[in-house]
C-alpha angles and dihedrals in degrees: 000000000000111000128185142154110207124197119165103251094199089065100047094099089061089063105040105145092354132128122304117279121259108246115224120187116224117189131173147120103293091163133035131040094322095051096108088062095041099046092045090051093048092050091048088053089049092054090050091050090052092053093046094048094044089056094054104282122248110328089329097317125108125229117246114197116214103199126198133175114227090182090222089283124127093219091051091047091054091051091048093048091049093050095044095048098039104035114017102061092229117171095199140358136222126188135055110157103177120057093220092052092048094049092048097045107035094079087074091061092043092052092045092049091237116142114239124194115199110215102180118009110100108189107127091229091065091084094028100059094086101021121140142289089040089047122032093214126029112205095186121093133169141211102189136082107269120226088249085066098037099049096061090047091052090050091045090052090054092050090045087060092049095254122139106155099081131175125198125219119185139160123245097248121106087260094056098040095047091044090053090052090053092049091053090051091048092049091049089053088054092048094254139121126200112259088212138001120206125187131186144178125254107270093030110161106182114059096155100093093055092040089054091055090052089048091051088053090056098249113183095188138020114223111202139203109176140090133269107281096048093041087056090053089055094050092045093049091051089054090052090051091047087228116135113193116159112270111217125165152132123312093279090082083081094061115123094232090058093048095045098041093046096041111175090358088073093060114126097013111147129211144169113261136180092195132025122188096222093066117135091220108117094220092053092045090051091049093053092046093049092048093052092044091051103040102020130223135115093268139002105273089226111006092182091057093048093051093045091049091050095049092044091061093045089055092048091049090051091053092047091052091048095045094045084202139089092216110122095226092051091050092049091049090051093049090050090050108033107173102194126052116254114220105214130171092252098045145325105271117217112184091330095175136045136172091274099032121060099164112096099192114086121207092252092064105067119083134185119263129192135198113247120173091336097312132101110237135167111281089210120044093212090066094053098064100074145021110259114252129214 
């Protein structure tokens, strides 16, 4: 299992002989099929830590990132959560890429009274597990668009394109199954039912039999809830069949392993995004340029994950400054009552959380992206011109 302790070396001189660093747990899938999301998220968190430490840290104390790879597996996520909360003296955690991992592991943070900010996982239940009134204090927060937000936008995009005969394809993980349920709800709200629903295991190689059934039912679009490798299998199978329904799905259609594995067969796919690299906003442009300069590559493997990781740590830092305490209850209270706006790369957050609301992303923030010549761009030019505001 990947292990690392990450302290921004450029900032060490600021803290020579100073107070002990604040230890922040960072967990995610740094290997496996979800690695593009996990590594991008981790790198976004690292960039935020550099900015925070370079500006003097938190009330004079630097941040120290305790990084762990959960491999995208629930059993690994449980082990990571146990180690971080019991043995690593962390005061808060940021991360959680896969919904199944988040749901399996976040009880450790809740029981330990350690605030945990989810930067990627999107299942609605992630922030509902420990919500009041069943629990007096919910230690789990999120900075990503939940599936309850994404699914209606996916259906809306299909209707916007004049499509009403819709098939759903999803993987058999918690992410895929819960996403499928949200899509069915969103379709029902629009007066629709799926003409076909296909499901598949991680690692599935042959999508053609199920796609043929969707084709026979007259599907005009394939709505997806899965991750990169299996999404690529869908796109490649459609090309083999010489069938070209519109591919519309959750934000994972922007993953680099979908784009690279599907190649030209990914062209035109549309997805919900909180952050798109081709934005004309100068702050977003600077973030993308700095990421690529620091970590290399032609594009950010998962720009959404990088941006959400970055903003998650900024929000945690704002709460730590406001609380002036490492006590979990004090940090939660500060997160629920942030006094000053936080200028992230996704949006400017103004009181993003409350006692009853632990999701920072409002419905007006996500936009629709599309794949064009191997890059995710804004599907609608009007959404490219400015950073979305809450």
